[in-house]
C-alpha positions as semicolon CSV with decimal commas, in nm:
position;residue;x (nm);y (nm);z (nm)
1;M;7,812;8,001;5,890
2;I;8,167;8,112;5,799
3;F;8,454;8,067;6,046
4;A;8,726;8,311;5,944
5;L;9,078;8,406;6,048
6;S;9,212;8,752;5,962
7;R;9,521;8,948;6,058
8;K;9,456;9,303;6,178
9;P;9,629;9,585;6,368
10;H;9,639;9,554;6,747
11;G;9,330;9,699;6,905
12;A;9,083;9,590;6,636
13;R;8,764;9,501;6,826
14;N;8,587;9,236;6,621
15;G;8,617;8,865;6,686
16;V;8,854;8,695;6,927
17;A;9,212;8,817;6,904
18;H;9,557;8,680;6,971
19;E;9,833;8,940;6,963
20;L;10,148;8,873;6,761
21;E;10,493;9,020;6,821
22;D;10,489;9,227;6,499
23;G;10,212;9,465;6,612
24;T;9,926;9,276;6,452
25;S;9,665;9,037;6,590
26;L;9,496;8,724;6,466
27;H;9,116;8,756;6,469
28;W;8,877;8,459;6,456
29;E;8,514;8,537;6,378
30;L;8,187;8,362;6,298
31;L;8,024;8,552;6,011
32;D;7,753;8,524;5,748
33;D;8,002;8,589;5,463
34;A;8,377;8,543;5,421
35;P;8,567;8,869;5,472
36;A;8,783;8,984;5,181
37;D;9,089;9,015;5,408
38;A;9,063;8,663;5,555
39;L;9,377;8,452;5,574
40;L;9,142;8,153;5,580
41;S;8,766;8,117;5,587
42;V;8,571;7,793;5,607
43;H;8,202;7,708;5,603
44;V;8,107;7,526;5,924
45;D;7,773;7,364;6,001
46;L;7,703;7,409;6,370
47;D;7,402;7,241;6,525
48;E;7,196;7,530;6,664
49;S;7,050;7,307;6,934
50;V;7,399;7,275;7,087
51;E;7,562;7,539;7,308
52;W;7,900;7,622;7,154
53;L;8,225;7,744;7,303
54;L;8,518;7,915;7,130
55;R;8,853;7,810;7,275
56;V;9,177;7,985;7,180
57;D;9,499;7,816;7,281
58;R;9,861;7,773;7,183
59;V;10,038;7,442;7,128
60;D;10,418;7,430;7,162
61;F;10,633;7,142;7,036
62;P;11,002;7,073;7,098
63;P;11,212;6,973;6,795
64;G;11,076;6,649;6,650
65;G;10,738;6,678;6,823
66;V;10,449;6,453;6,724
67;A;10,075;6,471;6,787
68;Y;9,981;6,110;6,716
69;R;9,679;6,044;6,493
70;H;9,394;6,211;6,680
71;T;9,057;6,389;6,659
72;H;8,884;6,678;6,838
73;P;8,511;6,727;6,913
74;G;8,484;7,036;6,692
75;P;8,641;7,227;6,403
76;G;8,923;7,476;6,431
77;I;9,157;7,708;6,245
78;R;9,525;7,691;6,332
79;Y;9,806;7,941;6,254
80;L;10,175;7,845;6,272
81;L;10,373;8,096;6,477
82;F;10,721;7,949;6,415
83;G;10,895;7,630;6,308
84;S;10,732;7,392;6,064
85;I;10,460;7,130;6,084
86;R;10,340;6,850;5,860
87;I;9,969;6,770;5,876
88;E;9,840;6,437;5,745
89;S;9,462;6,412;5,725
90;G;9,200;6,281;5,483
91;G;9,460;6,111;5,264
92;E;9,649;6,439;5,208
93;T;9,974;6,578;5,348
94;H;10,050;6,949;5,383
95;E;10,364;7,122;5,508
96;H;10,310;7,454;5,686
97;G;10,563;7,725;5,766
98;P;10,546;8,035;5,986
99;G;10,245;8,256;5,919
100;E;10,043;7,984;5,746
101;P;9,691;7,886;5,860
102;W;9,508;7,557;5,815
103;F;9,172;7,408;5,905
104;E;9,094;7,086;6,091
105;S;8,737;6,957;6,086
106;G;8,757;6,789;6,428
107;P;8,627;6,440;6,357
108;E;8,871;6,375;6,067
109;P;9,185;6,208;6,214
110;V;9,505;6,416;6,199
111;L;9,871;6,324;6,242
112;A;10,096;6,625;6,309
113;T;10,477;6,612;6,303
114;T;10,703;6,909;6,357
115;S;11,053;7,005;6,249
116;A;11,328;6,781;6,383
117;A;11,567;7,077;6,388
118;E;11,374;7,348;6,575
119;P;11,081;7,405;6,809
120;S;10,741;7,481;6,655
121;A;10,423;7,641;6,786
122;F;10,077;7,721;6,660
123;V;9,782;7,911;6,796
124;R;9,432;7,782;6,726
125;A;9,069;7,863;6,776
126;M;8,833;7,566;6,808
127;L;8,455;7,559;6,814
128;L;8,353;7,305;7,077
129;P;8,028;7,187;7,229
130;R;7,998;7,366;7,564
131;E;8,030;7,035;7,753
132;W;8,404;7,044;7,665
133;E;8,467;7,364;7,862
134;G;8,785;7,324;8,067
135;K;8,848;6,973;7,932
136;R;9,124;6,826;7,720
137;T;8,983;6,765;7,369
138;I;9,241;6,544;7,197
139;R;9,129;6,184;7,139
140;Y;9,383;5,937;6,997
141;V;9,269;5,706;6,718
142;D;9,495;5,427;6,849
143;P;9,436;5,391;7,225
144;A;9,801;5,279;7,264
145;D;9,910;5,632;7,167
146;E;9,749;5,763;7,487
147;E;10,033;5,595;7,681
148;K;10,318;5,733;7,467
149;P;10,515;6,033;7,595
150;K;10,372;6,368;7,485
151;L;10,618;6,653;7,453
152;Q;10,375;6,913;7,317
153;R;10,212;7,153;7,562
154;A;9,886;7,341;7,516
155;T;9,815;7,669;7,694
156;V;9,451;7,787;7,693
157;F;9,412;8,164;7,656
158;L;9,036;8,197;7,628
159;E;8,711;8,004;7,642
160;Q;8,393;8,193;7,569
161;P;8,036;8,102;7,471
162;V;7,941;8,147;7,106
163;T;7,614;8,303;7,000
164;L;7,480;8,164;6,671
């Protein structure tokens, strides 16, 4: 199955949308094939015996924000709204600026650091086993990081069941 993120005019009806200030929307969809207009599309293997949930949320960081090395219970596509973010995962480091998407597998640990000079925010859609509905999904690799101050804030916009 292909998990895709596309940018479309407001009012487009396919997928799950998040409206942007410029008159367009981000659309996340599960499809059989990657759409030609996708900003990012990724093959995901979802266990069909599991009930899945699609969660769309926004994560805001103050200047110098950090999401300590962590995992999530499912894959997701993120899209940076403003600021900058550095993602370290799987032995690679990528810098992302406004309007850039990236994929996180879920079980692969990620360290995210944001611009020291300005706030940053991204919106994401994650595919989660239904048992995670309404629950916080971040799990820190180092249990000591659980006790460190967290300045980022997540706001959930939508949780809906996924039909495979």
